[in-house]
C-alpha positions, -999 to 999 in steps of 0.1 A, spaced: 289 530 -820 283 509 -788 273 524 -755 306 523 -737 303 519 -699 338 506 -693 358 539 -691 366 529 -655 388 501 -670 400 516 -702 392 552 -711 382 563 -746 407 576 -771 409 614 -770 408 629 -805 440 649 -797 458 617 -790 458 608 -827 478 640 -834 501 633 -805 508 598 -818 515 611 -853 538 638 -840 558 615 -817 561 587 -843 566 606 -875 585 637 -864 602 630 -830 611 594 -837 611 593 -875 628 626 -882 646 638 -851 656 603 -839 679 603 -808 680 641 -807 644 639 -794 657 627 -760 670 662 -753 644 680 -773 613 664 -760 615 631 -742 637 635 -711 612 658 -695 580 639 -703 578 620 -670 579 651 -649 560 675 -673 530 651 -675 535 642 -639 530 679 -629 498 680 -649 485 649 -631 497 666 -599 473 695 -607 444 670 -608 453 655 -574 464 686 -555 501 680 -555 529 706 -558 552 707 -588 578 680 -588 559 656 -565 542 635 -592 561 615 -618 549 591 -645 567 557 -644 563 520 -646 531 502 -636 508 508 -606 520 476 -590 557 484 -594 552 519 -581 532 505 -551 561 481 -544 587 509 -546 568 533 -523 556 507 -498 591 493 -496 605 527 -489 579 534 -463 585 501 -445 623 508 -444 615 543 -429 593 527 -402 617 500 -390 606 483 -358 569 486 -365 556 451 -375 522 459 -390 508 469 -424 470 476 -426 448 473 -456 412 462 -463 395 435 -483 381 461 -508 416 469 -520 426 458 -555 439 423 -553 472 432 -570 478 457 -543 473 430 -517 496 407 -535 524 433 -535 518 441 -498 518 405 -488 550 399 -506 566 429 -489 553 418 -455 569 384 -460 602 399 -472 604 425 -445 592 403 -416 560 423 -412 523 412 -408 497 423 -433 463 429 -415 434 430 -439 404 446 -423 371 432 -437 343 455 -451 311 452 -431 290 445 -462 314 442 -492 304 477 -503 316 503 -478 351 507 -464 356 496 -428 365 530 -417 358 527 -380 374 493 -378 406 506 -395 408 536 -372 403 513 -342 432 490 -354 457 518 -355 485 518 -329 522 523 -325 529 490 -342 516 502 -375 542 511 -401 520 516 -431 484 519 -441 477 512 -478 442 515 -492 424 522 -525 409 557 -525 380 543 -545 373 506 -542 376 489 -576 345 467 -570 319 488 -553 331 523 -560 332 532 -523 354 563 -519 372 570 -486 374 602 -467 411 605 -475 419 633 -451 403 616 -421 421 583 -426 454 600 -433 452 621 -402 444 591 -381 474 571 -395 497 601 -388 484 603 -352 500 570 -344 532 577 -364 523 555 -394 528 564 -431 499 561 -456 499 550 -492 468 556 -513 460 539 -546 440 564 -566 436 544 -598 398 546 -596 398 581 -581 421 603 -602 401 618 -630 367 610 -614 369 624 -578 387 656 -568 418 649 -546 438 672 -525 469 653 -515 486 683 -500 456 695 -480 449 660 -467 486 655 -458 490 624 -479 524 608 -477 524 586 -508 501 577 -537 500 558 -569 476 555 -598 471 542 -633 466 564 -663 445 543 -686 411 546 -668 397 580 -661 428 598 -674 423 582 -708 460 575 -714 456 544 -735 460 506 -730 489 497 -708 499 533 -704 525 539 -676 513 547 -641 521 576 -618 535 580 -583 533 608 -557 557 614 -529 553 643 -505 583 666 -509 592 667 -472 592 629 -470 612 621 -501 647 625 -486 639 599 -460 628 572 -484 649 546 -503 639 533 -538 644 495 -537 647 494 -575 674 520 -580 682 528 -617 699 553 -638 668 576 -643 667 580 -605 704 588 -603 714 622 -592 735 625 -624 718 602 -650 744 605 -677 775 603 -655 773 565 -658 786 563 -623 784 527 -610 779 540 -575 743 550 -571 735 585 -557 698 591 -554 683 621 -572 667 648 -550 629 646 -543 605 623 -560 628 617 -590 648 592 -569 618 568 -575 624 567 -613 642 535 -624 646 527 -661 642 543 -695 606 557 -699 584 541 -726 581 573 -747 553 564 -771 528 553 -744 540 580 -720 533 608 -745 498 595 -751 487 602 -715 489 640 -719 458 646 -741 434 629 -717 449 648 -687 445 681 -706 408 673 -712 402 669 -675 422 700 -666 401 720 -691 368 706 -678 378 710 -641 375 683 -616 347 700 -596 326 701 -627 335 665 -636 326 654 -600 293 672 -600 281 656 -632 294 622 -621 275 623 -589 243 633 -607 247 607 -634 255 579 -610 225 589 -589 204 587 -621 218 553 -628 210 541 -593 174 553 -596 170 533 -628 185 503 -611 159 506 -583 130 512 -607 137 486 -634 165 462 -624 157 454 -588 126 435 -598 146 415 -623 169 401 -597 196 427 -596 211 442 -564 229 475 -560 265 469 -549 276 506 -547 271 533 -520 239 554 -524 255 585 -508 283 607 -520 310 582 -509 312 566 -544 334 571 -574 322 572 -610 310 536 -615 279 518 -603 281 481 -595 251 458 -598 249 422 -587 231 393 -603 235 355 -602 239 354 -640 261 385 -642 288 371 -665 263 357 -690 243 390 -689 275 410 -694 285 388 -724 251 391 -740 251 429 -736 285 431 -754 277 406 -782 241 414 -790 231 447 -774 261 468 -782 265 478 -746 300 474 -731 302 473 -692 325 449 -674 322 419 -651 339 413 -618 337 378 -602 317 362 -589 285 381 -598 290 418 -604 286 441 -634 302 475 -633 287 504 -652 313 531 -657 297 565 -658 324 587 -672 311 623 -677 336 632 -705 323 604 -727 289 592 -715 255 610 -715 223 605 -696 205 591 -726 231 564 -730 228 554 -693 190 551 -696 193 532 -729 218 508 -714 195 500 -685 167 493 -709 189 469 -729 198 451 -697 161 446 -691 157 433 -727 185 407 -722 169 394 -690 133 395 -701 141 376 -733 165 352 -717 192 362 -742 219 355 -716 211 318 -715 232 313 -747 263 326 -729 263 305 -698 291 282 -709 312 307 -728 348 309 -716 363 344 -716 395 362 -708 393 400 -702 359 409 -688 
């Protein structure tokens, strides 16, 4: 069994997911067939959404599972821009996930807005003060990652949200690297909109559908740009005239992917059972342990810490090295350690408390030292790879 430090990209398979898959495939699909739409499937998006809502501090009915993170971001950001007509600016930062920036740039061009990308001061920490200073009455939307995919920096969600509201802007958070690793209270923080994936810390499986959150009071004022029958007020009326469903459900579009949707629930149940406060406490302690090992053993071997040292970090630790890709490939191929690589020179160590222990973290650091000391990575310098 390899030391798996990539749960921040693809979470492990929960044991209960095997039983879920067997039930859904053999019984619900194989036996009950189309009857399962009424018996089990039509309510999955909202039922599992409500469970994710408990993880992020949402009220029942405010979270739904649907589509991909990028599609959900597009839908919610488009709705927000339409609701803030006459305000020409969208604000993000350069720590945001590139796909998010692609979506926002496309929307800016389509809606005649300007996307202002605020640079991080060091490539690690979010440019909080600079973002707050850039807020004014021209801002329609602020869209940020709650936890930066590269460095793991985690924003003070409430502080930034309140500041956006103070100038009349809406805010949209991407919690893909936050949900399941850091406690979130969207209601307490006043968050307007949020999206997140389910295959990282929620352990929902490869390509599992994402989730979206819309604050209940805001939903009636927002328009879904990809209207579809699942977001219709009367789904099975087959009315060619679209009437939006009440609340967050108006942001559903097409038929849900039942098999992958059902597989999300076991991982969410594990997190609810463990409790996010407990998960967070262990995560902070384990990542601090990893950082101490980086300082003691890896710094003198040419590595540089690329994650925050304080509590403003998620559940992965990023280290930089000029030969990061080759080292990463050597770890996977020869040392049975699976982290991931992010260009140009970063290795991310996913410290997921539900599936990683202290001994594994320490052993992984030791194997990184072995690779560098023996020059094992030299054999991987010219290897071409896809997913890293």
